N, C-alpha and C positions, 0 to 999 in steps of 0.2 A: 587527612589522606594516608595510608600507609604506602612507604617507600617505593613499592611494585607497582603500586596501580597507573594506569594512564594518564593523564590530564592533560586537555588542549585549554589555551586560553582563551577567553572572550574577546570579541571583538566588535568595538563599536564604532569605528570608523566611518563604514558605507552607512550605517542607520544613520548616524547624527547628519551626513550630506542629506541623506532622503528627507529628514527633518527640517532641514533649513530650507531646503528645496520647496519643501510641501508649504511652510511659514511664510517664505517669497511669493509663491502662488496666490495663497489665501490673500495677504495683503495686498496683491495687485489685479487680482480678479474675481468676483463675484462667482459662489457656488451658485449655478444656477439649475442646477439636477434635481427634478424634486424626488420627492420617495418613490411616487409610482413609477418613474423613470428607472429610478435603482433597482427596484422590482424586478424590471421587465428584462433588464440589462444582462450579458451575459454573465458578469460577475454572479448579478441575485440569481440566477438561472443554476449557477452551481451553488451560490450556498441553499439552495432550496433543496438540490440533491443530498446535501450530505445530511441535512437537517432532515430529511425524510429519512432516511437510512439510519440515522441515527435513533430517529424515533422508532423505527421499525423495529430494531435491535433491542431496545428497554422494552416495547410492547409484548416482544416475543419472547423474550425473558423471563416478564410476568406472567404469560400465558404457561410458559413449563413449567414455573414454580407452583401455580396454580393447578396443575394437571390437564391445560385445555389445548394441550396438542397432541394431535392423533397419533397414535404410533408409527403409523405407515409416513406420517410427515416428517417425523424424528429418525426414524431407523430407514434412511436411505443410504447409508454407507454399505458397499454390497463386502462378503467377505474376498478375500484375494484370489481363490479359486472359482469363484462363480463371477458370470456376465453381471455387469450392472450398467442402466442407460446413463448415457449424460444429462447432467443437468438440465431440466425442460426450461424453456424460457416461460412456462406458464409458474414452474414452481418460483423463479425470480420476481417474474410481476406481480404474482399474489403476494410478495414478501413487502411489496414498495408500499405504503400509504396510499388511502387515496387522495388527503388534504395533508398539507405541511403548516402549520404555524411558523408565518418568517418573521412576526413582530408585533407592533403594534404602530397605530397611526397618529394623526397629530391630536386625537381624541382620547386615547389612550384605551381605544378598542383593540381587540386581538385580529389581526390579519391572518387569513389562511388561504390559500392557493393550491391549485392542484399540484401534485406531485409530475412531475413530465422529465421526458429524456430528449435534450435537445440534440442536433446535428451533432458527429464526432468532431467537426471540426470547431464547435463552441466550449467543448470540453474541456476544462482546466486538469493538463496533462499530470501536475500535482497533485493537487487537492482533491479531484474525484477520480481519474485514469486508475489508481490503485485497486478500488473496489471493483473493476472490471478486469484487470489483468489477473486478478485471485478467482474470479469467475471463468474467465478464460481459460486458465491453466487447468481448472476442475473441468472443463468441459473437455480438456485434450486427454486428462488423468484417464477420464470414463471411456472414452473415444479409442485410447491402447486398450482397452479391457483391464486397465491397472497393470499393465506391464511397465508403465512409467507413473513415477507416485509425485504426487503435488506434496513437495517437501516444506515445510515453514522452517525459516533458521534464524539464530542469532548470532552473529560475528562480531567479535570486540576485537576492536584494532591494537596491535601492539607498539611501542614505543618506536619500534623501528619502521613500521610502515607508516608510523607520524614524521617521522624524519624523513623519508621518501616523499611524501607528499608535500611537505613543507619544501623540498628542494627542486620542485619543478615547478612550470606554470601552468598546468593545467588545471581545471576546478577539481576540487576533492573527488565528488562522485562519479565524474567523468573517468578519475584516473583509476575507482576503485573498482568501476564497473571494465572498463576495457582490460584491468590485470585480470582480474577474475575470468573474465570471459576466456582470457588466454592460459590461464592457470588449466581452468577445468579442459579446454580443448587438449591441451598436451598431458593432462591426466587421464581423459577418459578415450582418446584417440578414438571418436566417434567420425562419421562420414562428413564430409564439409556440409550435404543438404539436411544434415539432423543436428545442428547445435544446441546446445543446454539454453533454454529460455528459463529467465527469472528475473525477478525487478527486487527492488530495496530501497528502505528509506533511511535518513542518516539521523541518529539519535544521539544525544549526549546525559543524558539521564538526569536533567537537568543542572550539572555538575559537572560538566567537560570532559564526561566519559565518553570518546568516540566509538559506538557500537552500530552496527548496520542489521534491520530486522527485515524479512521479506519471504519470498518465497519460490523454490526451484523445482522444476521437472527432472525425476532420475530413475534411472531402474536401480532395483533394490543391488542389486551386484555391483552400481556404481558409487555406492554411499562411501565404503572406505577411499576411495580415489577420491572422491570427490573433498572428503574431508581434507587431505593430502595437499588437494588444490590451495583449499581455506589456508592451511596452513603455510605452505609454500609463499602465499601473499602476505600474510602476515611479516616474512623473512625470519630476521633470528628472534627468538622468543625467550623470554625467564621460563622457568620450571612454572611458577604463577601464572605467567600468562598464556601458555600452552591449556594448562589446565584448565580455563575459561575461555578456551578463544573460540571455540562452537561448540552450540547447541542446535541440533535438529528437532522440532518439536513433532515428529509426526505422529507421535502416539498420543499428547495433547490433543491434535487436533481429530485424531478418531474417537477420542472422548466426545469432546465439543459437538462432531456430528451426531453423537448416538443420542446425548442429553435434548441437542437445541435443533438438530436439521443442518442439511448440508450449506444453503442458502447463509443460514447463520454464521454458522463458523466461519464459512470464507468471508463473509464482508465484515464479520467482529475483527480478524486478524489484521485486515488491511486499515479498518478505522483503529483499532488497538497500535498499529503502527506510524499512525499520523496525529497521534496524542501529543506531540512536543513540537508539531512543526512551524508553529510561530515563533516561540521561543528559539529554537534551533535556527532557524532562518535569520532571525536577529540579531542573535548573541554569538553565534559560532560558524553560520555560514556565509558570511558578507551579502545577506537577503538574496543568495541564490537557491535554486529549486534543493528540496531535500529530497526527490525522489528519481530513481534512473530506472530503465528498464533494458533489455535487450532489443535491437531493431525486429526481431523476429517474433517476439513477443509483442510488442507494439502492433507489427502489422496483425498477425491474429486476432488481438483484443480489438484493434478497430471492425475488423470483420464481424466478429463474435458480435460486437456491439451495434452494430448497423442494423442485423439480423434479430436480434432483442427488440431494438429498438420500432421495428416495422412489427414485429408481432405486438408489442405495449401497444402500440398506436391502433392495433386492430381490436384489440380487447378492451381499449379505456375509452 
């Protein structure tokens, strides 16, 4: 590790306490939940959604490489000077698989169940909601006729920000979200009824390097001011920290859309940001959620999801 690189230590106290609790419960109480009940549980339904989305991403990637995806499917990103329709529900629904492999039964037979979208109240807001945050932002981008752009970002936490987080009592992600929201509000000076919508996931690169990956909705003329807002959040930075503090990934998203289609690009970015979820929760975040979003984005995503689910149920 280079001297200038920021690292945070692993924290095992919470997971050790949880494991002791689980061992105690197993010793004093028989597990009577059947395999079938687990599949039908809320956790089982959420697992099915994630498995289905990941299967669809892999399938679509293979189709593109084999030249089996039609041009009109992958070329859905409009030029900035042209009008583009919002991502249709049908595009998203057709991307989802019909059936999902959810494991094997007691006889080692593979179990397939239909892909489903349960009620929003049953959606895991950490594990599943990010896929729909991304689709909802994509819808808002197109509805604004691309006046606002969906901008993926990677933000690296400075040692000064780490110290600030450790010196207060709020949860890490709540602190970063709230401070980022205030910093963007001050920098962009938007009307009160037009706050910046964003979400992000906490990652550590599996070695304690704290950073955040997500997306936000900005106008092109706001990009520099938004960058300054991230820098302000990071407080005092070394030259090395400032050089790698923030990357906007809009250009890469455009390439992904052109090659794979908009649904794939949005869902793939969300899935990529969830890849370290288990390790980060266990070893670096006290088993707390590693995903946060602004309240306005949560509200819009719930509305988007309910509309999508209604159409999904009509078509399946």
